[in-house]
C-alpha positions in Angstrom: -6.5 -0.8 -1.9 -5.8 -3.1 1.6 -8.2 -3.5 3.7 -7.8 -0.7 6.5 -4.8 -1.9 9.9 -2.8 -4.7 7.5 -0.1 -5.2 10.1 3.2 -4.4 8.2 6.9 -4.3 9.5 8.8 -1.2 8.6 12.4 -2.5 8.3 14.3 0.4 6.6 13.7 4.5 6.2 16.1 6.3 3.8 15.7 9.9 4.4 17.2 10.8 0.4 16.1 13.1 -2.4 14.5 13.4 -5.9 15.1 15.7 -8.9 11.0 16.2 -10.4 10.9 19.2 -13.5 14.9 20.6 -12.4 13.2 20.6 -9.1 14.9 18.9 -6.1 12.8 17.6 -2.6 13.1 15.4 0.0 11.2 12.5 0.5 11.0 9.8 2.5 11.0 5.7 1.4 10.2 3.2 3.6 10.2 -0.5 3.1 7.1 -3.0 4.5 7.2 -5.8 4.9 4.1 -8.2 4.7 4.0 -11.7 6.1 1.7 -13.0 5.4 0.5 -11.7 2.2 -3.1 -13.2 1.6 -4.6 -13.6 -1.7 -7.3 -10.6 -1.0 -4.3 -8.3 -0.6 -2.4 -10.0 -3.8 -5.6 -9.5 -5.8 -5.7 -5.8 -4.3 -2.6 -5.5 -5.6 -3.5 -7.4 -9.5 -0.5 -10.6 -9.0 -3.1 -12.3 -7.3 -2.7 -14.8 -11.3 1.2 -14.9 -10.4 1.3 -15.5 -7.0 -1.5 -18.5 -6.5 -3.4 -21.2 -7.4 -6.6 -20.2 -9.2 -8.1 -23.7 -8.2 -6.4 -24.1 -4.6 -6.3 -20.6 -3.8 -2.5 -21.5 -2.5 0.8 -19.7 -4.0 1.8 -21.4 -6.3 5.4 -23.9 -4.6 7.1 -23.1 -8.5 7.8 -19.8 -7.1 10.8 -19.1 -5.2 11.4 -15.2 -5.7 9.6 -12.9 -8.1 9.6 -9.1 -8.2 6.4 -7.8 -9.8 5.4 -4.3 -11.8 2.4 -3.1 -9.8 0.8 0.5 -10.5 -1.2 2.0 -7.6 -2.4 5.8 -7.4 -1.2 8.4 -5.1 -2.6 6.8 -1.4 -3.3 8.9 1.8 -1.6 6.1 4.2 -2.4 6.1 7.9 0.4 4.9 11.1 -0.8 3.4 13.8 0.7 1.5 16.6 -2.2 -0.9 17.4 -5.3 -1.4 14.8 -8.1 0.2 17.9 -5.6 2.9 18.3 -7.4 5.6 17.7 -5.5 8.8 18.5 -1.7 9.6 17.2 -2.3 8.5 14.3 -0.1 10.0 11.2 -1.6 10.8 8.3 0.5 10.9 5.4 -0.8 12.3 1.8 0.2 11.7 -1.5 2.0 8.6 -0.4 3.6 6.8 -4.0 3.3 2.6 -4.0 7.2 1.9 -5.5 6.0 -0.3 -9.3 8.2 -3.6 -8.2 6.6 -5.4 -5.4 9.2 -8.7 -4.1 7.5 -11.3 -3.2 8.7 -14.9 -2.0 7.0 -17.9 -1.4 8.5 -19.5 1.5 8.8 -22.9 1.1 10.1 -24.1 5.1 6.7 -23.1 6.2 3.4 -25.4 6.3 1.0 -24.5 4.8 3.0 -22.0 2.6 3.2 -18.7 2.5 3.6 -15.7 1.1 6.2 -12.9 2.2 6.0 -9.7 0.1 8.4 -6.2 0.2 6.8 -3.1 -0.5 8.5 0.1 -0.6 6.4 3.2 -0.5 7.4 6.9 -0.9 6.7 10.7 0.1 7.7 14.0 0.7 8.8 14.6 4.7 6.6 15.4 6.9 6.3 17.4 9.6 9.1 16.5 12.5 7.7 15.2 14.9 5.6 12.6 12.2 9.3 12.4 10.3 10.2 11.0 14.4 7.3 8.7 15.0 8.3 6.9 11.7 12.2 7.2 12.1 11.4 5.7 15.7 9.9 2.7 14.8 11.7 1.1 12.2 11.7 -2.8 12.9 8.4 -2.2 14.7 4.7 -3.6 13.0 2.5 -1.0 12.8 -1.3 -1.2 10.9 -1.2 0.5 8.1 -4.5 1.9 6.4 -4.1 3.0 2.6 -6.9 4.9 1.1 -6.9 6.4 -2.5 -6.0 10.1 -2.7 -9.0 10.7 -5.6 -11.9 8.1 -4.6 -13.9 7.4 -7.6 -16.3 9.7 -8.9 -18.9 8.0 -9.2 -18.8 6.2 -5.9 -22.7 5.8 -5.9 -24.6 4.0 -8.7 -26.7 5.5 -9.5 -25.1 8.7 -9.9 -24.1 6.7 -13.3 -27.1 8.2 -14.7 -28.9 11.2 -12.1 -28.1 14.7 -14.1 -27.4 17.9 -12.3 -30.0 19.5 -10.7 -32.0 21.7 -12.6 -30.8 20.1 -16.0 -33.7 17.8 -17.8 -31.6 16.8 -20.2 -27.9 16.5 -21.7 -27.0 16.2 -25.8 
């Protein structure tokens, strides 16, 4: 989704439940603030044309605050306290990005800047990981999002390649 180690401010953590197929599960909902949201990051969310001018690449001045609909598949989320941290990283699987992303154009900044608020939810992690996240409220984290299921055809050569032992397919 985004480039690795994107700096985000963890502004809120909620511990709640969700009911799916008559089963109630405990989940964690984390709210992150991305300042500034770059045009490349907006492109990763498929909302670049809404927030940024196509010719200048600058945020659109006519927008003050907007709620955008996004559709992102399940992600694997890696938390780190520093971009070069290699140990004690927290890895959370099956992370769902909320479908609504709130973006605000900061008109009081020169140059204009986009600030975005995103929410992610996931099932309760281990106690150590939960403590790490809960203690990290109002701290900057370096997050890496990776799709849970990568592209099945990662290599262009695999598209036309037959399975071993198969000479032709009908």
